[in-house]
C-alpha positions as CSV (number, residue, x, y, z in Angstrom):
1,X,-76.6,48.0,-64.0
2,X,-75.4,49.4,-67.2
3,X,-79.6,50.2,-67.5
4,X,-80.0,51.3,-64.2
5,X,-77.3,54.0,-64.6
6,X,-78.7,55.4,-67.4
7,X,-82.0,56.1,-66.1
8,X,-80.6,57.6,-63.0
9,X,-78.1,60.0,-65.2
10,X,-81.3,60.4,-67.2
11,X,-83.2,61.2,-64.3
12,X,-80.7,63.9,-63.0
13,X,-80.8,65.6,-66.1
14,X,-84.3,65.8,-66.1
15,X,-84.1,67.5,-62.8
16,X,-81.6,69.9,-63.8
17,X,-83.6,71.1,-66.7
18,X,-86.3,73.9,-66.5
19,X,-89.6,72.2,-65.4
20,X,-92.2,73.0,-68.7
21,X,-95.1,73.3,-66.3
22,X,-93.2,76.1,-64.6
23,X,-92.5,77.8,-67.3
24,X,-96.2,77.4,-68.0
25,X,-97.7,78.8,-65.1
26,X,-95.1,81.8,-65.0
27,X,-96.8,82.5,-68.5
28,X,-100.0,82.4,-67.4
29,X,-99.0,84.7,-64.3
30,X,-97.3,87.2,-66.7
31,X,-100.5,87.4,-68.9
32,X,-102.7,87.8,-66.0
33,X,-100.1,90.8,-64.8
34,X,-100.6,92.0,-68.6
35,X,-104.2,92.2,-68.4
36,X,-104.4,93.7,-64.6
37,X,-101.9,96.9,-66.1
38,X,-104.5,97.6,-68.9
39,X,-107.2,96.9,-66.2
40,X,-106.3,99.3,-63.8
41,X,-106.4,102.1,-66.1
42,X,-109.7,101.1,-67.1
43,X,-111.0,100.7,-63.6
44,X,-109.2,104.6,-63.0
45,X,-106.4,104.8,-60.8
46,X,-107.9,108.2,-59.7
47,X,-110.7,110.1,-59.7
48,X,-109.7,112.0,-62.8
49,X,-109.7,110.3,-66.2
50,X,-106.8,110.2,-68.5
51,X,-106.3,112.7,-71.2
52,X,-107.6,110.3,-74.0
53,X,-110.0,108.0,-73.6
54,X,-108.7,105.0,-75.5
55,X,-105.5,105.3,-73.2
56,X,-106.2,101.6,-71.2
57,X,-105.8,100.0,-74.8
58,X,-102.7,101.7,-75.6
59,X,-101.4,100.9,-71.8
60,X,-102.8,97.1,-72.6
61,X,-101.2,96.5,-75.8
62,X,-97.9,97.8,-74.4
63,X,-97.9,95.4,-71.7
64,X,-99.4,92.2,-73.9
65,X,-95.9,92.4,-76.3
66,X,-93.2,90.8,-74.2
67,X,-96.1,88.6,-73.1
68,X,-96.9,88.1,-76.9
69,X,-93.0,86.9,-77.8
70,X,-93.1,84.7,-74.9
71,X,-96.1,83.1,-76.3
72,X,-94.0,82.6,-79.7
73,X,-91.5,80.7,-77.9
74,X,-93.8,78.7,-76.0
75,X,-95.9,77.5,-78.9
76,X,-92.0,76.1,-80.4
77,X,-91.1,74.5,-76.6
78,X,-88.1,77.0,-76.4
79,X,-88.3,76.7,-72.8
80,X,-85.3,78.9,-72.3
81,X,-86.3,81.8,-74.7
82,X,-89.7,81.5,-72.9
83,X,-87.8,82.2,-69.5
84,X,-85.7,85.0,-70.9
85,X,-88.6,87.0,-71.9
86,X,-90.0,86.6,-68.8
87,X,-87.4,87.7,-66.9
88,X,-86.8,90.6,-68.9
89,X,-90.3,91.9,-69.0
90,X,-89.7,91.7,-65.1
91,X,-86.9,93.5,-64.6
92,X,-88.5,96.4,-66.8
93,X,-91.7,96.2,-64.6
94,X,-89.5,97.1,-61.4
95,X,-88.6,100.4,-62.6
96,X,-92.3,100.9,-63.8
97,X,-93.6,99.8,-60.3
98,X,-92.0,102.2,-58.6
99,X,-92.2,105.1,-61.1
100,X,-96.0,104.3,-61.0
101,X,-96.0,104.5,-57.2
102,X,-95.7,108.4,-57.4
103,X,-99.4,108.1,-57.7
104,X,-99.8,106.7,-54.5
105,X,-97.2,108.7,-52.7
106,X,-98.2,112.2,-54.4
107,X,-100.8,112.2,-57.8
108,X,-100.3,115.9,-57.7
109,X,-96.8,115.7,-58.6
110,X,-97.2,112.9,-61.1
111,X,-97.1,114.0,-64.7
112,X,-98.8,110.7,-66.1
113,X,-101.3,112.1,-69.0
114,X,-101.9,108.5,-70.1
115,X,-102.8,107.7,-66.4
116,X,-104.8,110.6,-65.5
117,X,-105.0,114.5,-66.5
118,X,-105.7,117.0,-63.6
119,X,-107.5,120.1,-64.3
120,X,-107.0,121.7,-60.8
121,X,-104.5,122.2,-58.1
122,X,-106.4,119.6,-55.8
123,X,-104.4,116.5,-55.5
124,X,-106.3,113.7,-57.5
125,X,-108.1,111.0,-54.6
126,X,-106.4,107.3,-55.2
127,X,-108.5,104.9,-57.2
128,X,-109.5,101.0,-57.1
129,X,-107.5,101.1,-60.4
130,X,-104.0,102.1,-59.0
131,X,-104.0,98.7,-56.4
132,X,-105.1,96.7,-59.6
133,X,-102.2,98.4,-61.9
134,X,-99.6,97.7,-59.6
135,X,-101.0,94.2,-58.8
136,X,-100.2,93.6,-62.5
137,X,-96.7,94.5,-62.1
138,X,-96.2,92.6,-59.6
139,X,-97.5,89.7,-61.1
140,X,-95.2,90.4,-63.8
141,X,-92.2,90.5,-61.7
142,X,-93.2,87.3,-60.2
143,X,-93.6,86.2,-63.4
144,X,-90.3,86.9,-64.0
145,X,-88.9,85.0,-60.6
146,X,-90.8,81.9,-61.4
147,X,-88.7,81.8,-65.1
148,X,-85.5,82.4,-63.9
149,X,-84.7,78.6,-63.7
150,X,-85.7,78.6,-67.4
151,X,-82.7,80.2,-68.2
152,X,-79.9,78.4,-69.9
153,X,-76.2,79.0,-69.8
154,X,-74.3,75.8,-70.4
155,X,-73.3,76.4,-74.0
156,X,-70.9,79.1,-75.4
157,X,-72.2,82.2,-75.9
158,X,-72.5,83.6,-79.5
159,X,-71.0,87.2,-79.6
160,X,-72.0,88.4,-82.9
161,X,-73.6,91.5,-82.7
162,X,-72.8,91.9,-79.0
163,X,-71.8,95.2,-80.1
164,X,-75.0,96.4,-81.6
165,X,-77.1,95.1,-78.6
166,X,-75.0,96.9,-76.2
167,X,-74.8,100.3,-78.4
168,X,-78.9,99.6,-78.8
169,X,-79.4,99.5,-74.8
170,X,-77.4,102.7,-74.3
171,X,-79.2,104.4,-77.4
172,X,-82.7,103.4,-75.3
173,X,-81.5,104.2,-71.7
174,X,-80.9,107.6,-73.5
175,X,-84.1,107.9,-74.7
176,X,-85.8,106.8,-71.6
177,X,-83.8,109.5,-69.7
178,X,-85.4,111.9,-71.8
179,X,-88.7,113.7,-71.7
180,X,-91.6,111.2,-73.0
181,X,-93.1,114.7,-74.8
182,X,-93.4,118.2,-75.1
183,X,-95.5,120.4,-73.3
184,X,-97.5,123.8,-73.0
185,X,-99.8,122.9,-70.2
186,X,-98.5,124.3,-66.9
187,X,-100.5,121.3,-64.9
188,X,-99.1,118.5,-67.2
189,X,-95.3,119.3,-67.2
190,X,-92.8,117.5,-69.5
191,X,-90.1,116.3,-67.0
192,X,-86.8,114.2,-67.8
193,X,-86.0,111.7,-65.4
194,X,-84.0,114.0,-63.2
195,X,-86.4,116.6,-62.7
196,X,-89.1,114.2,-61.4
197,X,-90.4,113.9,-58.0
198,X,-88.7,111.2,-55.8
199,X,-90.5,107.7,-57.0
200,X,-91.0,108.8,-60.3
201,X,-87.5,109.9,-60.2
202,X,-86.0,106.1,-58.6
203,X,-88.4,104.3,-60.9
204,X,-87.1,106.2,-64.0
205,X,-83.6,105.8,-63.3
206,X,-84.1,101.7,-63.0
207,X,-85.7,101.9,-66.4
208,X,-82.7,104.0,-67.8
209,X,-80.3,101.5,-66.2
210,X,-82.3,98.0,-67.1
211,X,-81.7,98.6,-71.0
212,X,-78.0,98.7,-71.3
213,X,-77.7,95.9,-68.6
214,X,-80.2,93.6,-70.2
215,X,-78.4,94.7,-73.6
216,X,-75.3,93.6,-72.2
217,X,-76.6,90.2,-70.4
218,X,-78.7,88.8,-73.0
219,X,-76.1,89.3,-75.7
220,X,-73.6,87.9,-73.5
221,X,-75.8,84.7,-72.6
222,X,-76.2,81.3,-74.3
223,X,-79.6,82.1,-75.6
224,X,-80.8,85.5,-76.2
225,X,-83.0,85.4,-78.8
226,X,-86.4,85.4,-76.2
227,X,-84.8,88.4,-73.9
228,X,-83.3,90.6,-77.0
229,X,-86.9,90.1,-78.7
230,X,-88.4,90.9,-75.2
231,X,-86.5,93.6,-74.8
232,X,-87.3,95.0,-78.0
233,X,-91.2,94.2,-76.9
234,X,-91.1,96.4,-74.2
235,X,-89.3,99.5,-75.4
236,X,-91.6,99.6,-78.5
237,X,-94.4,99.6,-75.9
238,X,-92.8,102.2,-74.0
239,X,-92.2,104.3,-77.1
240,X,-96.2,103.4,-78.1
241,X,-97.0,104.9,-75.0
242,X,-95.5,107.9,-75.1
243,X,-95.9,109.0,-78.6
244,X,-99.5,108.0,-78.7
245,X,-99.7,110.2,-75.6
246,X,-98.3,112.8,-77.1
247,X,-100.7,113.1,-80.3
248,X,-103.9,112.3,-78.6
249,X,-103.7,114.9,-75.7
250,X,-104.1,118.6,-76.2
251,X,-101.6,121.2,-75.3
252,X,-98.3,118.0,-76.0
253,X,-96.4,117.4,-78.7
254,X,-93.9,115.0,-79.6
255,X,-90.4,115.0,-78.5
256,X,-87.4,113.3,-79.2
257,X,-87.0,111.3,-76.7
258,X,-89.8,108.4,-77.5
259,X,-88.1,108.1,-81.1
260,X,-85.1,107.6,-79.4
261,X,-86.4,104.7,-77.1
262,X,-87.8,103.2,-80.5
263,X,-84.6,103.2,-82.4
264,X,-83.2,101.6,-79.7
265,X,-85.9,98.8,-79.4
266,X,-85.9,97.9,-83.0
267,X,-82.1,97.7,-82.7
268,X,-82.7,94.8,-80.3
269,X,-85.1,92.9,-82.6
270,X,-82.6,93.0,-85.0
271,X,-82.1,89.6,-86.8
272,X,-78.6,88.5,-86.1
273,X,-77.0,86.7,-89.4
274,X,-75.3,83.7,-89.3
275,X,-72.0,83.1,-90.5
276,X,-71.6,81.9,-94.1
277,X,-69.6,78.9,-94.5
278,X,-68.9,79.5,-97.6
279,X,-67.4,82.9,-96.9
280,X,-63.7,82.8,-95.5
281,X,-63.2,84.2,-92.3
282,X,-61.2,87.1,-92.6
283,X,-57.7,87.3,-91.6
284,X,-56.5,89.7,-88.9
285,X,-52.9,91.3,-87.9
286,X,-51.9,89.5,-84.6
287,X,-52.7,90.8,-81.2
288,X,-49.5,92.5,-80.4
289,X,-49.4,94.7,-83.8
290,X,-52.9,95.6,-83.1
291,X,-51.8,96.1,-79.6
292,X,-48.8,98.4,-80.6
293,X,-51.4,100.3,-83.3
294,X,-53.9,101.0,-81.1
295,X,-51.2,102.1,-78.6
296,X,-49.7,104.4,-80.9
297,X,-53.0,106.0,-82.2
298,X,-53.2,106.5,-78.5
299,X,-50.4,108.9,-78.0
300,X,-51.0,110.5,-81.5
301,X,-54.9,111.5,-79.9
302,X,-52.9,112.6,-76.6
303,X,-50.2,114.6,-78.1
304,X,-53.2,116.3,-80.5
305,X,-54.8,117.1,-77.2
306,X,-52.0,118.5,-75.5
307,X,-51.5,120.9,-78.5
308,X,-55.2,121.8,-78.7
309,X,-54.9,123.1,-75.0
310,X,-51.5,124.8,-75.5
311,X,-52.6,126.6,-78.9
312,X,-55.3,129.1,-79.5
313,X,-58.8,128.1,-79.8
314,X,-60.0,131.3,-81.7
315,X,-58.3,133.8,-83.6
316,X,-59.9,137.0,-82.6
317,X,-60.0,140.6,-84.7
318,X,-56.7,143.0,-84.0
319,X,-57.2,144.7,-80.6
320,X,-59.4,142.2,-79.3
321,X,-58.1,140.7,-76.2
322,X,-58.6,137.1,-76.0
323,X,-60.8,135.8,-72.8
324,X,-59.5,133.2,-70.8
325,X,-59.7,129.5,-72.0
326,X,-61.7,127.8,-69.4
327,X,-63.4,125.0,-71.7
328,X,-60.1,123.2,-73.3
329,X,-58.4,122.6,-69.7
330,X,-60.0,119.4,-69.5
331,X,-57.9,118.3,-72.5
332,X,-55.3,117.8,-70.0
333,X,-56.5,115.0,-68.2
334,X,-57.9,113.6,-71.2
335,X,-54.4,113.7,-72.6
336,X,-52.7,112.4,-69.7
337,X,-55.3,109.4,-68.7
338,X,-55.2,108.6,-72.7
339,X,-51.1,108.7,-73.0
340,X,-50.6,106.8,-70.1
341,X,-52.9,103.4,-70.9
342,X,-51.5,103.9,-74.4
343,X,-48.0,103.3,-72.7
344,X,-49.6,100.5,-70.4
345,X,-50.9,98.9,-73.4
346,X,-47.4,98.9,-74.9
347,X,-46.3,97.1,-71.9
348,X,-48.8,94.5,-71.0
349,X,-52.2,93.5,-73.0
350,X,-54.4,93.5,-69.8
351,X,-54.3,97.2,-70.1
352,X,-56.6,97.2,-73.3
353,X,-60.1,97.2,-71.5
354,X,-59.2,100.3,-69.6
355,X,-57.7,102.1,-72.5
356,X,-60.8,101.7,-74.8
357,X,-62.9,103.2,-71.9
358,X,-60.7,105.7,-71.6
359,X,-60.5,107.2,-75.0
360,X,-63.9,108.3,-74.3
361,X,-61.7,111.2,-72.2
362,X,-61.0,112.8,-75.3
363,X,-64.2,113.4,-77.0
364,X,-65.9,114.3,-73.3
365,X,-62.8,117.2,-73.2
366,X,-62.9,118.1,-76.9
367,X,-66.6,118.7,-77.3
368,X,-66.7,120.9,-74.7
369,X,-63.8,122.5,-76.0
370,X,-65.1,122.6,-79.6
371,X,-68.7,124.0,-77.9
372,X,-67.1,127.1,-76.5
373,X,-65.4,127.8,-80.1
374,X,-68.7,127.3,-81.9
375,X,-70.6,129.3,-79.7
376,X,-68.1,132.4,-80.3
377,X,-67.5,131.9,-83.7
378,X,-71.1,132.8,-84.3
379,X,-69.6,136.4,-84.1
380,X,-68.7,137.0,-87.6
381,X,-64.9,137.9,-87.0
382,X,-64.3,135.2,-84.7
383,X,-62.8,132.3,-86.3
384,X,-61.9,129.0,-85.3
385,X,-57.7,128.7,-84.0
386,X,-55.1,126.2,-84.9
387,X,-56.3,125.0,-81.3
388,X,-59.4,124.0,-82.5
389,X,-57.9,121.9,-85.7
390,X,-56.0,119.7,-82.8
391,X,-59.0,119.0,-80.8
392,X,-61.2,117.8,-83.4
393,X,-57.6,115.7,-84.9
394,X,-57.6,114.4,-81.3
395,X,-61.0,112.9,-81.4
396,X,-60.9,111.2,-84.7
397,X,-57.2,109.9,-83.5
398,X,-59.2,108.6,-80.2
399,X,-61.8,107.3,-82.2
400,X,-59.5,105.0,-84.5
401,X,-57.7,103.8,-81.5
402,X,-60.4,102.7,-79.5
403,X,-61.8,100.9,-83.0
404,X,-58.1,99.2,-83.0
405,X,-58.2,98.4,-79.6
406,X,-61.8,97.0,-80.0
407,X,-60.6,94.4,-82.6
408,X,-57.5,93.1,-80.6
409,X,-60.1,92.0,-78.3
410,X,-62.1,90.6,-80.7
411,X,-59.1,88.7,-81.7
412,X,-58.3,87.7,-78.1
413,X,-61.7,86.6,-77.0
414,X,-61.6,84.4,-80.2
415,X,-58.2,82.6,-79.5
416,X,-59.2,82.3,-75.5
417,X,-61.6,80.5,-73.8
418,X,-64.9,81.4,-73.1
419,X,-65.2,82.9,-69.8
420,X,-67.0,81.3,-67.0
421,X,-70.5,81.2,-67.1
422,X,-73.1,80.9,-63.9
423,X,-74.6,83.7,-61.7
424,X,-73.0,87.2,-61.3
425,X,-71.7,87.8,-57.6
426,X,-74.3,89.8,-56.1
427,X,-71.8,92.3,-54.7
428,X,-70.3,93.0,-58.2
429,X,-73.7,93.3,-60.0
430,X,-74.9,95.5,-56.9
431,X,-71.5,98.0,-57.5
432,X,-71.7,98.5,-61.1
433,X,-75.5,99.1,-60.8
434,X,-74.8,101.7,-58.2
435,X,-71.6,103.1,-60.2
436,X,-74.1,103.2,-63.5
437,X,-77.3,104.9,-61.6
438,X,-74.2,107.5,-60.1
439,X,-72.7,108.0,-63.2
440,X,-75.9,108.4,-65.1
441,X,-76.5,111.2,-62.2
442,X,-72.7,113.1,-62.6
443,X,-73.8,113.4,-66.3
444,X,-76.9,114.6,-66.2
445,X,-76.4,117.4,-63.6
446,X,-73.8,119.7,-63.5
447,X,-70.5,119.8,-61.7
448,X,-70.4,123.5,-61.4
449,X,-73.0,125.9,-60.1
450,X,-72.4,129.7,-60.6
451,X,-75.1,132.5,-61.3
452,X,-74.0,133.6,-64.6
453,X,-72.7,130.1,-65.8
454,X,-74.7,127.5,-68.3
455,X,-73.5,124.5,-67.9
456,X,-73.1,121.5,-70.1
457,X,-74.6,118.4,-69.2
458,X,-75.4,115.3,-71.5
459,X,-79.2,116.1,-71.9
460,X,-78.7,119.6,-73.0
461,X,-78.4,119.4,-76.6
462,X,-75.4,121.3,-77.2
463,X,-72.3,120.3,-79.0
464,X,-70.9,119.8,-76.0
465,X,-73.3,117.6,-74.5
466,X,-72.7,114.7,-77.3
467,X,-69.1,114.0,-75.4
468,X,-71.0,113.5,-72.5
469,X,-73.1,111.0,-73.9
470,X,-70.8,109.2,-75.7
471,X,-69.0,109.2,-72.1
472,X,-71.9,108.0,-70.2
473,X,-72.3,105.1,-72.9
474,X,-68.8,104.0,-72.6
475,X,-69.0,104.0,-68.5
476,X,-72.3,102.2,-68.8
477,X,-71.0,99.2,-71.0
478,X,-67.8,99.0,-69.6
479,X,-69.7,98.6,-66.3
480,X,-72.2,96.0,-67.5
481,X,-69.9,94.1,-69.8
482,X,-67.4,94.1,-66.9
483,X,-70.2,91.4,-65.1
484,X,-69.5,88.9,-67.4
485,X,-65.9,89.5,-69.0
486,X,-62.9,87.3,-67.1
487,X,-62.2,88.8,-63.5
488,X,-58.8,90.6,-64.9
489,X,-60.5,92.4,-68.1
490,X,-63.8,93.3,-65.9
491,X,-61.5,94.7,-63.6
492,X,-59.8,97.0,-66.3
493,X,-62.9,97.9,-68.1
494,X,-64.4,99.1,-64.6
495,X,-60.8,101.2,-64.0
496,X,-61.3,102.8,-67.7
497,X,-65.0,103.9,-66.5
498,X,-63.5,105.2,-62.8
499,X,-61.0,107.0,-65.5
500,X,-63.6,108.9,-67.5
501,X,-65.3,109.7,-64.1
502,X,-62.6,111.3,-62.9
503,X,-62.2,113.1,-65.8
504,X,-65.8,114.6,-65.4
505,X,-65.3,115.2,-61.8
506,X,-61.8,117.4,-62.6
507,X,-63.9,120.0,-64.8
508,X,-64.9,121.9,-61.2
509,X,-61.6,122.6,-60.2
510,X,-60.5,122.8,-63.6
511,X,-63.0,125.4,-64.5
512,X,-64.2,127.4,-61.2
513,X,-61.9,130.3,-61.4
514,X,-64.3,131.7,-64.5
515,X,-67.1,132.7,-62.1
516,X,-66.6,134.2,-58.8
517,X,-69.6,132.6,-57.1
518,X,-68.9,129.3,-58.5
519,X,-69.8,126.3,-56.2
520,X,-69.4,122.4,-56.3
521,X,-72.5,121.0,-58.3
522,X,-74.5,117.9,-57.8
523,X,-72.9,116.2,-60.3
524,X,-69.2,116.7,-59.1
525,X,-70.4,114.7,-56.0
526,X,-72.2,111.8,-58.2
527,X,-69.0,111.8,-60.3
528,X,-67.0,111.0,-56.9
529,X,-69.2,108.6,-56.0
530,X,-69.1,106.5,-59.4
531,X,-65.5,106.4,-58.8
532,X,-65.2,105.1,-55.6
533,X,-68.3,102.6,-56.4
534,X,-66.3,101.3,-59.8
535,X,-63.0,101.4,-58.0
536,X,-64.7,98.8,-55.5
537,X,-66.2,96.7,-58.2
538,X,-63.1,96.8,-59.6
539,X,-61.8,95.1,-56.8
540,X,-64.6,92.8,-56.2
541,X,-63.9,91.6,-60.2
542,X,-60.4,90.5,-59.3
543,X,-61.0,88.5,-56.2
544,X,-63.7,86.5,-58.0
């Protein structure tokens, strides 16, 4: 009887474990998909050739990189890592597939020199290669679906290096959002994601969102190595195609975007150091002391922000009237949110995740104020005032508060039980994705439009843009981490992200008086939509 029970139990375990045969089939499908992607470019997606003759080789190499990662784990018999690699390749292929559909919808609006280069205003005719290319993307997605059962989530996740991976995902997403090259050719415009036509816009946003989402989910899984290395391979392949295209095409030149993607991709592949047995674990202060320290630093940051908003940001020559300071008005909501959440942290430890995310409102508002100071002080007689000093100090205090609170979170995770595994609820995943996409638009597009106003956006490469990039990164990371965090902590993260977006939306009512014909910009409506999505996601998270 004991033997029969043992055999039955082993049989059950075999049925639960992923089938190596299915994984091998998925791998073969992925190989065929990658070959079809390169073959589609070789055959010709339209009746116009690419901008350089060996483009199909570069595209094929980029498509084979994640497949090569999967093959390296297949040789070792690591089924879980193979599954992670194939699933990640499929996630990125969804965005690529949608972006390539722009060639089918209207090739005349597509700016894809690695696929074709139009020389006239006549819209190119679709060729057989496009269908081969799209079939390759579909097979890559099918391979990922087949490999999903191979993902392992039956052991505690190793969270060493989680912060590095999450940051890498955000960095890569920012690079994917930027223009792939610079252009001086009218028929070959260099578009960042918001300027793309409809299909390319949706596909680009899916790629942008895929990078931080894959980072968070992979780094919090039980076996992250395959997924992380495949993500690195995909991102390096994207950067390779864009850099090669810029170098090999007349009229194009390199831009910063592909190099930002490359940095993020290489950070994905950075080796995770194992803990050394001979090194004693650092002794950290208790959670309560860390929470008190973080809350005090948060109150200091809020106080500095208030002083920065109340005092003069500029010192002007005698007799010169001071202009109305609209840029520093956003310091008020940042100070209120940071101060209130700091007080909440003193009362309850559960406020810590929201507090960490909400501290990003301080650099968000401060960078806008300091941008105005920087531009004004280009005039020799104008100097920074005391308000600018306190605004900069508020950023330093907010960074210290966020770091201290993050350390407190690490201590709490070491002491607490691991969060429950299993699949992420579909409503929560959908709402987080929607909130993340809307947040990207909220920071990429202006919240205020006026004839004589040049708005600051996240990808405008001004001093104020860096505060918006940091705030956007905080929202995206919070939305991703909330999917795997414990319910209460996940809801707090989403509430913190909503607070950041509220600060972004308040920029319009606080600064609309600076121009007579100001109207709400698209960033305002996207920010409000993202707030609603994250609030609903927080409510859903608390019910799980």
